[in-house]
Each structure stands twice: as C-alpha cells, then as structure tokens.
N, C-alpha and C positions, 0 to 999 in steps of 0.2 A: 411598338414597348413591351418589353418581357411579359414572361409569364406571373413572374413571382412580383416585377411592378405593378400590373393589372391585379395581382390579388391584392397589393396592398391599397393599389384605389376602392376596388370594392369593398373593403374593411373597411377605409373611414368609409368610407360614403353611408354604407349599415351603418354605423355608427350615429354616422348623424342623422338617417333615418331614422332609429328609434326615440333619438333624440326628439325629433321632432313629434315622433308621437305625443311624446309625456305632456308634448308644450299644448298638441293641438289633437286630441284625442279622438274625437269624432270625424276633422276632417282624413286620419290616417290613419283611419285603424285597418288598412287591405294592408298598407304602408307594415304594422310591424311584421307579421305574417314571413314577407317580403325581403325585410331589413335583416328576420334572427335567423331566416337559413343564407342570404348573402353571408353575416358575421359568421354561423357555425361553418361554411363550406369555403369564406376565405382563412379564416385561421387556419384549420383540415390541411390547405393545399399547402398556406405556410410552415408548419411542421415537417409536415410531407417532404418538402421538395427542401427545405435546407437540414444543415450537416447533420449528421448523427454523429450519440457520444461515442457510438466504439470505430465511428471513421476520422477524426477529432488527430493530427500529429499527433507522435509520439517523442516525451524527451526526453533526452538524455542528461541525467543527472549523475554526480560523482560528488561525492564527500569520503572524508580522512579523519581520523580522529589519532590520539596515541595520550597512553598512560602509561604510569610504573608503577609494577607492581612486588610487592615483596618476596617474594615468592621466584623460586629457577624455574629459567626456561621445563624444565622435562614435566614441572607440575602444572605448569599453567597448562602447555599444549595439552595433557594427557586430559584436566576437567575439561577444555575443551572440546575436548575428542569425543565425550561424555554425552547421549542421547540427556540420562537423568541433571546432568548438572542445570540445566534449562531452566528446574524446577526451582532453582536458587537466584535469579535473574528475572521473576517477577511474578506478582502474585497470583496473577492470570493462569501460570499455566496447572495444567488440571495435570496432565500426562503426557511426560516426551520420552519417547522407544525409538527405536530401531526399529525401523521396519523388517517383518521375518521376509527369508525369500531374496532378500537384497546383499550382497557382498560387506562385511564386514571391513573395506579397505577399501577403495577408491571403488565408489557408487555407491556407497553405502546410502541409505536413504533412512530420514528421520523424520517422523511425524509427533506433528504438539501441538497438542489439545487443551485450548484458553473458554475458558469461561467469560465474559463478559462482567458488567455491571449487572447488565436488564436480566442477566441467569441466559441468556443465549448462549449457545456455543461456535466457536469455530474452529478451525485445520487449518495446521502451515503444515506441508512435506515440503524440504529439504534437500537436495541429493549433495553428499562430497564428492567433489570433482578434483581435485591436488592435496594432497601431504605430504609433508616432509617431514620426519621426527622428532620434532623440535622448535622446528623451525617455520614450521610454514602449515594454513591450511584453510581450502577454497569451498563454498558452497555457492549453489545456485539453486530456488526457489522452483518448484515446480508448477508453480501458482500461475496461470498467464495472465492474471489481473493486472498483474504489476508485476513483471522480471525483472528480477531483483539475484543480482550475483553480491557476494561478499567476502572478501579474502583477509585472514588475520596471517600474519607479518612476528616475529618475537626475536629477539635479540639479548642476548647477555648484559647484563649491566654490572655496574658492583651494586650490591644490597637486591641484587631480585635480576626483574623481567623489562622492557621495553616492549609493549606490542601495540600494536599497531592497526587497526583496523577501515579497511577500506568498502566503502558500498554504495554498487550504480542498480540508479532505477530504470527500469523504460515506463515511463506514465505518461494516461493522455495527458492533456494540455488541463483540461477540465477538473479533477482531479489534484492539483495542485496545492490546493489553498483547505486538501484537509488529509493530508497527510505528513507528517512533520521529513525535514529536509536528509538528506542522507546526511549531512554530518551531523544535522543534531538527534541525529539515529546511534551512528558512531557513537559520541558523546557517550548519552545515554547508557547503552549497551553496555561499551568499556566500564564504567564506574559503577555498573550494577554488576558488572565480570573484578571487577578489584576487591569491592567487597566482599563480593562469598568467598575469594579465594582466600583474603590476608585470614579475613571471621575463617576459618578451616575448611576449606571445599572440599574433602573426602567427607564430613558428613549428611550421614539426609536430612531431611528438611525432614 
C-alpha cells in the first residue's frame, strides 16, 4: 500500500472513530483525541503530497476575432499604438502610460492601472514586440501569472479597415473556469476599439 492510500485509509478510519465517539461518548473518550490527530495528520499529508496549483500543466489557448472599422488603417494603427487609448476601452482603466526609460519603438513598455469594483487596484505591464506602421502590432505581457501575447493585423478595405486580433494564453488548467477564452476576450476588445475609434479616437476621455 503506497503512502497516499495509507493516508486515505487513515483519514476514513479517523472519521469513523469520531463518529463512534458521538454515538458512544463514554466508551470512546480516548478515541476522540486519537481520531482528531489522525484526521488532521491525514488531511495535511494528502494536501502536501497532492499536485500543487503552480505545478499543474499549462494549457496553450489561442483565439482570433476580426472587426471592420470605418476609419483608415493609419488612424486605427496610430490609436492602438497610443497608451492613452486604453482609457477609452475600459471604464476600469485609471491610468495608461508609456514606461519611462523604455524605447519608443519595439521594446516600449506600457503600464495600465485598473481600479476594480471593490476599490482594489491592479497593474498590467506589456511590451511592444513588433510593429509595421499601418499594418501590424504585437505585444506580450510581462506578468508571468498568465503569459499572454497579442497581435493586431490591419488590412485596408472599402470604407475603412479590417482589424484582426489574435490572442494566446499559457494558463494553468485550474484557472480555466475563471478567465474568458482568448476568442471571447478578442471579440470584446475589438468591439470596444471599434466603438472608441468611430466615436472619435483622438478625443480625450
């Protein structure tokens, strides 16, 4: 019998002992102490010997979405390139700015501060990894909790721009129920981009 099976057996035996003390308290007063120690020890061992959350396998998830925007590629690209544009995309964004000391081109870092509904704040730090003026932008997150990459591809179309966003997460399996899929994120983000740019992307919020 391996250690985990033995600990599981001890766990159930301890629970049985505690039940017995409730039915026949006088006869099993000593068993209360023994069963309590066995129960605690078994639970601690099973937790400690089980897989840790940060050791669970990573899932690679990809998602893509596209939208048509009634503005030219040059304007759309310029807006996506501006850190301040994030202020128009999410009411939780309190501040979005270029990180001083980082390049203005590839390697530029962007710090976004969000205020959640409960009043707490969290930060998102990203880095520009590639750009082609008017055609392409790519970013990566600098947060190791959920490594994320995103890329924007712009194509001129009649009356505006076709904008495609591709998102990749590397995420632990246990986190899957708590985060949107990359595709769902891309759809929502592009809807906000379209709304902000078509409403007048160069205006301040």
